[in-house]
C-alpha positions as CSV (number, residue, x, y, z in Angstrom):
1,X,56.1,-27.4,-23.9
2,X,53.8,-25.8,-21.5
3,X,54.0,-22.1,-20.8
4,X,53.1,-20.5,-17.5
5,X,52.0,-16.9,-17.8
6,X,50.1,-14.4,-15.6
7,X,48.5,-11.2,-16.5
8,X,49.5,-9.9,-13.1
9,X,52.8,-8.9,-14.6
10,X,51.0,-5.7,-15.8
11,X,50.9,-4.5,-12.2
12,X,54.6,-3.7,-12.6
13,X,54.4,-0.7,-14.9
14,X,57.1,1.8,-13.8
15,X,57.2,5.1,-15.7
16,X,60.8,6.1,-15.0
17,X,64.2,4.6,-15.2
18,X,67.5,6.4,-14.5
19,X,69.6,5.9,-17.6
20,X,72.4,8.0,-18.9
21,X,71.7,10.7,-16.4
22,X,68.1,11.1,-17.5
23,X,64.7,9.7,-16.3
24,X,63.5,7.7,-19.3
25,X,60.8,5.2,-20.1
26,X,61.9,1.9,-18.6
27,X,63.4,-0.7,-21.0
28,X,61.8,-3.4,-18.8
29,X,58.1,-2.7,-19.6
30,X,54.8,-4.7,-19.9
31,X,55.0,-4.9,-23.7
32,X,58.0,-7.3,-23.3
33,X,55.8,-10.0,-21.9
34,X,53.1,-9.1,-24.4
35,X,55.4,-9.8,-27.3
36,X,56.7,-13.1,-25.8
37,X,53.2,-14.5,-25.1
38,X,52.1,-13.4,-28.6
39,X,55.1,-15.3,-30.1
40,X,54.3,-18.4,-27.9
41,X,50.7,-18.4,-29.2
42,X,51.7,-18.0,-32.8
43,X,54.3,-20.8,-32.6
44,X,51.8,-23.4,-31.2
45,X,54.5,-24.2,-28.7
46,X,51.9,-25.8,-26.4
47,X,49.4,-25.2,-23.6
48,X,49.4,-21.9,-21.8
49,X,48.5,-22.1,-18.2
50,X,48.0,-19.6,-15.3
51,X,50.2,-20.2,-12.3
52,X,49.2,-21.8,-9.0
53,X,49.5,-19.5,-6.0
54,X,52.3,-20.4,-3.5
55,X,53.0,-19.1,0.0
56,X,56.2,-17.2,0.9
57,X,58.0,-20.2,2.2
58,X,59.8,-20.9,-1.1
59,X,60.8,-17.3,-1.3
60,X,62.2,-17.3,2.2
61,X,64.2,-20.4,1.4
62,X,66.5,-18.2,-0.7
63,X,65.8,-14.6,0.4
64,X,66.4,-12.8,3.7
65,X,63.2,-12.3,5.7
66,X,63.8,-8.6,6.4
67,X,64.5,-8.0,2.7
68,X,61.2,-9.6,1.8
69,X,59.4,-7.6,4.4
70,X,61.0,-4.4,3.0
71,X,59.8,-5.2,-0.5
72,X,56.3,-5.8,0.8
73,X,56.0,-2.4,2.6
74,X,58.4,-0.1,0.6
75,X,55.8,1.6,-1.6
76,X,53.5,2.3,1.3
77,X,56.4,3.7,3.4
78,X,57.5,5.9,0.4
79,X,53.9,7.2,0.0
80,X,53.5,7.9,3.7
81,X,56.5,10.3,3.6
82,X,54.8,12.2,0.9
83,X,57.2,11.7,-1.9
84,X,55.6,12.3,-5.3
85,X,57.8,10.2,-7.6
86,X,58.5,6.5,-7.8
87,X,60.6,5.0,-5.1
88,X,64.3,5.2,-6.1
89,X,67.5,4.7,-4.2
90,X,69.7,7.8,-3.9
91,X,72.2,6.8,-1.1
92,X,74.1,3.6,-0.3
93,X,76.3,2.2,2.5
94,X,79.5,2.9,0.6
95,X,83.0,1.9,1.6
96,X,83.9,2.4,5.3
97,X,80.2,3.3,6.1
98,X,78.0,1.4,8.5
99,X,76.1,-1.4,6.7
100,X,72.9,-1.5,8.6
101,X,69.2,-0.9,7.6
102,X,67.9,2.6,8.7
103,X,64.4,3.2,9.8
104,X,63.6,5.9,7.3
105,X,62.6,4.8,3.8
106,X,65.2,6.9,2.0
107,X,68.0,5.0,3.8
108,X,66.2,1.7,3.9
109,X,65.7,1.6,0.1
110,X,69.4,2.4,-0.4
111,X,70.4,-0.3,2.0
112,X,68.5,-3.0,-0.1
113,X,69.2,-1.6,-3.6
114,X,72.2,-2.6,-5.7
115,X,71.6,0.2,-8.3
116,X,69.5,3.3,-8.9
117,X,67.9,2.5,-12.2
118,X,65.1,0.3,-10.8
119,X,62.2,2.1,-9.1
120,X,59.6,0.5,-6.8
121,X,56.0,1.3,-7.7
122,X,52.5,0.6,-6.4
123,X,52.2,-2.7,-8.3
124,X,55.8,-3.9,-7.9
125,X,55.2,-6.3,-5.0
126,X,52.1,-8.1,-6.3
127,X,53.7,-8.5,-9.7
128,X,56.9,-9.9,-8.1
129,X,54.7,-12.4,-6.1
130,X,52.9,-13.5,-9.3
131,X,56.2,-13.8,-11.1
132,X,57.6,-16.2,-8.5
133,X,54.4,-18.2,-8.7
134,X,55.0,-18.5,-12.5
135,X,58.5,-19.9,-11.8
136,X,57.3,-22.3,-9.0
137,X,54.4,-23.6,-11.2
138,X,57.0,-24.3,-13.9
139,X,59.2,-26.2,-11.4
140,X,56.2,-28.2,-10.2
141,X,55.7,-29.2,-13.9
142,X,59.1,-30.7,-14.0
143,X,58.5,-32.6,-10.8
144,X,55.3,-34.0,-12.4
145,X,57.3,-35.4,-15.2
146,X,57.4,-32.7,-17.9
147,X,60.6,-32.6,-20.0
148,X,60.5,-28.9,-20.5
149,X,58.6,-25.9,-19.0
150,X,58.6,-22.2,-19.9
151,X,57.9,-19.8,-17.0
152,X,57.2,-16.4,-18.6
153,X,58.3,-14.4,-15.6
154,X,57.9,-10.7,-15.4
155,X,59.5,-8.9,-13.5
156,X,62.7,-10.8,-14.1
157,X,64.8,-12.1,-11.2
158,X,68.4,-13.0,-11.7
159,X,69.9,-9.8,-10.3
160,X,67.9,-10.1,-7.0
161,X,70.4,-11.4,-4.4
162,X,69.6,-12.7,-0.9
163,X,68.9,-9.2,0.3
164,X,69.2,-6.8,-2.6
165,X,67.0,-5.8,-5.6
166,X,68.1,-4.0,-8.8
167,X,68.5,-4.6,-12.5
168,X,64.7,-4.7,-12.8
169,X,64.7,-7.7,-10.4
170,X,63.0,-8.1,-7.0
171,X,62.6,-11.8,-6.2
172,X,65.0,-14.3,-7.9
173,X,62.6,-16.5,-9.8
174,X,65.2,-18.9,-11.1
175,X,66.8,-19.3,-7.6
176,X,63.3,-19.8,-6.0
177,X,62.5,-22.5,-8.6
178,X,65.8,-24.2,-8.2
179,X,65.5,-24.4,-4.4
180,X,62.0,-25.7,-4.8
181,X,63.3,-28.5,-6.9
182,X,65.9,-29.3,-4.3
183,X,63.4,-29.2,-1.5
184,X,61.2,-31.7,-3.4
185,X,63.7,-34.4,-4.0
186,X,66.4,-33.3,-6.4
187,X,69.9,-34.0,-5.2
188,X,71.5,-31.7,-7.7
189,X,70.2,-28.8,-9.9
190,X,72.2,-26.8,-12.4
191,X,71.5,-23.2,-13.4
192,X,72.5,-21.9,-16.8
193,X,72.2,-18.1,-17.2
194,X,72.4,-17.0,-20.8
195,X,71.2,-13.5,-20.2
196,X,73.6,-10.8,-21.4
197,X,74.1,-9.5,-17.9
198,X,75.7,-11.5,-15.2
199,X,73.3,-13.3,-12.8
200,X,74.9,-11.7,-9.7
201,X,71.9,-12.4,-7.5
202,X,71.8,-16.1,-8.4
203,X,75.5,-16.4,-7.8
204,X,75.1,-14.7,-4.4
205,X,72.5,-17.2,-3.3
206,X,74.3,-20.4,-4.3
207,X,78.0,-19.3,-4.0
208,X,78.8,-21.5,-1.1
209,X,76.9,-24.6,-2.1
210,X,77.9,-27.8,-4.0
211,X,74.3,-29.0,-4.7
212,X,73.7,-26.3,-7.3
213,X,76.0,-25.6,-10.2
214,X,75.8,-22.1,-11.6
215,X,77.1,-21.2,-15.0
216,X,76.7,-17.6,-16.4
217,X,77.6,-16.4,-19.9
218,X,77.6,-12.6,-19.9
219,X,79.2,-9.3,-20.9
220,X,82.5,-8.7,-19.2
221,X,81.8,-6.7,-16.0
222,X,84.7,-4.4,-16.9
223,X,82.3,-3.1,-19.5
224,X,78.8,-4.2,-18.5
225,X,76.3,-4.0,-15.7
226,X,76.3,-5.1,-12.9
227,X,80.1,-4.3,-13.1
228,X,81.0,-5.6,-9.6
229,X,80.4,-9.3,-10.0
230,X,80.8,-11.8,-12.8
231,X,84.6,-12.2,-13.2
232,X,86.0,-15.5,-14.3
233,X,88.0,-16.0,-11.0
234,X,84.8,-16.2,-9.0
235,X,84.5,-19.9,-8.7
236,X,82.7,-20.5,-5.4
237,X,83.5,-20.5,-1.7
238,X,83.8,-23.2,0.9
239,X,81.7,-26.2,-0.1
240,X,80.8,-24.3,-3.3
241,X,84.4,-24.1,-4.6
242,X,84.3,-25.1,-8.3
243,X,80.5,-24.9,-8.5
244,X,80.4,-21.4,-9.9
245,X,81.5,-20.7,-13.4
246,X,81.5,-17.3,-15.1
247,X,82.1,-16.7,-18.8
248,X,82.6,-13.0,-19.3
249,X,83.0,-11.9,-22.9
250,X,83.9,-8.6,-24.6
251,X,81.9,-6.1,-26.6
252,X,81.0,-7.3,-30.1
253,X,80.9,-11.0,-29.2
254,X,79.1,-13.0,-31.8
255,X,77.7,-16.6,-31.7
256,X,81.0,-18.2,-32.7
257,X,82.8,-17.2,-29.5
258,X,79.6,-17.2,-27.4
259,X,78.8,-20.7,-28.6
260,X,82.2,-21.9,-27.4
261,X,81.5,-20.6,-23.9
262,X,78.1,-22.3,-24.0
263,X,79.6,-25.6,-25.1
264,X,82.1,-25.4,-22.2
265,X,79.3,-24.6,-19.7
266,X,77.2,-27.5,-21.0
267,X,80.1,-29.9,-20.6
268,X,80.4,-28.9,-17.0
269,X,76.6,-29.3,-16.5
270,X,76.7,-32.7,-18.1
271,X,79.6,-33.8,-15.8
272,X,77.7,-32.5,-12.8
273,X,74.8,-34.8,-13.8
274,X,71.9,-32.8,-12.3
275,X,68.3,-34.1,-12.1
276,X,67.1,-30.8,-13.4
277,X,68.4,-27.8,-15.3
278,X,67.1,-24.2,-14.8
279,X,67.8,-21.8,-17.6
280,X,67.8,-18.0,-16.9
281,X,66.6,-17.2,-20.4
282,X,67.6,-13.7,-21.3
283,X,67.7,-12.8,-25.0
284,X,69.3,-9.4,-24.6
285,X,72.4,-11.0,-26.3
286,X,70.6,-10.0,-29.5
287,X,72.5,-7.9,-32.0
288,X,69.9,-5.0,-31.8
289,X,69.3,-5.0,-28.1
290,X,69.4,-1.4,-26.9
291,X,71.3,-1.9,-23.6
292,X,73.7,-4.7,-24.5
293,X,76.7,-5.3,-26.8
294,X,76.7,-8.9,-28.0
295,X,75.8,-9.7,-31.6
296,X,73.7,-12.9,-31.6
297,X,71.2,-13.2,-34.5
298,X,67.7,-14.6,-34.5
299,X,68.7,-18.0,-35.9
300,X,71.4,-18.4,-33.2
301,X,68.7,-18.8,-30.6
302,X,67.4,-22.0,-32.4
303,X,70.9,-23.3,-32.2
304,X,71.2,-22.4,-28.6
305,X,68.0,-24.3,-27.8
306,X,69.2,-27.4,-29.6
307,X,72.5,-27.3,-27.7
308,X,70.7,-27.1,-24.4
309,X,68.2,-29.8,-25.4
310,X,71.0,-32.2,-26.4
311,X,71.8,-32.6,-22.7
312,X,68.5,-34.4,-22.3
313,X,67.9,-33.0,-18.9
314,X,64.4,-31.9,-17.8
315,X,64.6,-28.1,-18.1
316,X,62.8,-25.1,-16.7
317,X,63.2,-22.0,-18.8
318,X,62.7,-18.8,-16.7
319,X,62.4,-15.5,-18.7
320,X,64.9,-12.8,-17.8
321,X,66.0,-10.0,-20.0
322,X,65.6,-9.0,-23.7
323,X,64.8,-5.4,-24.5
324,X,64.4,-5.2,-28.3
325,X,60.6,-5.2,-28.0
326,X,59.9,-6.2,-31.6
327,X,62.2,-9.3,-31.5
328,X,62.2,-10.4,-27.8
329,X,59.3,-12.8,-28.5
330,X,60.6,-14.6,-31.5
331,X,64.1,-14.9,-30.0
332,X,62.8,-16.4,-26.8
333,X,60.5,-18.8,-28.6
334,X,63.3,-19.8,-30.9
335,X,65.3,-21.1,-27.9
336,X,62.3,-23.1,-26.8
337,X,61.6,-24.5,-30.3
338,X,65.2,-25.4,-30.7
339,X,65.2,-27.2,-27.3
340,X,62.2,-29.3,-28.4
341,X,63.5,-30.1,-31.9
């Protein structure tokens, strides 16, 4: 399996994250990708390639143009005002307020943010652009005939909606790759999100469509971020009715129950018969992950990969979460190794 990786991810190196009422060192940090690429090299998984550079067209196919423009200029606008810290949302259009984008950056960032934990920094935009290139290069690999591709994306993407960022995500890499596959001949593409957190951004983008099946296994939003999306009764809208499937699970969930949800999702994917499968590969379901509450173990990721591989569908794996720095690499590579076994 080829891995697509860019050193440009290091440009995203935020120093602060709002967590538990304190500004702490971000859980989503450059060392995550360092550990994953190290594990890829040690595993002899296959060739490691740099991404091809793509224009913004594939981004604009899934994201709002004004939102993309905001991401491109937000840091400069923040700096021009004279703010000393990293750009962070502090106000939102809450219930019964006007939902329109203000001119001033304080209001603008709140309009486009879904949460306050994720700051925007000097290198955020170029890192996000490189990350979408990693995803698109992986998608192009599938179109060229590869059975499996691993896009080692950082920053991650599945929380980025059509016009919102947050949850460490700015551009939705999995959605961009999925739409690229559709635009280049695939009639149907399925997305399987195995990250601990619900892929709210991906759901938002494809919720009214029947050409993309979205299945997400995640912590119950009653208990877990992003809290306000990811319930089992969210099944799609209009043409998309029945093409969105959520599998929320409670604290302490181990692989026995989690695997049952995966089996059910894979059955629906098999029935959908997509030409390609995109996996939002988060390994923050790990038992020692610092910001999650599932109890999967390292060997479980091999089993997960084997179950996905049994579908025999060309698959693009797109890296999402996983915040146990010491184990994120081996757990991610175990999924890929299981897929290929």
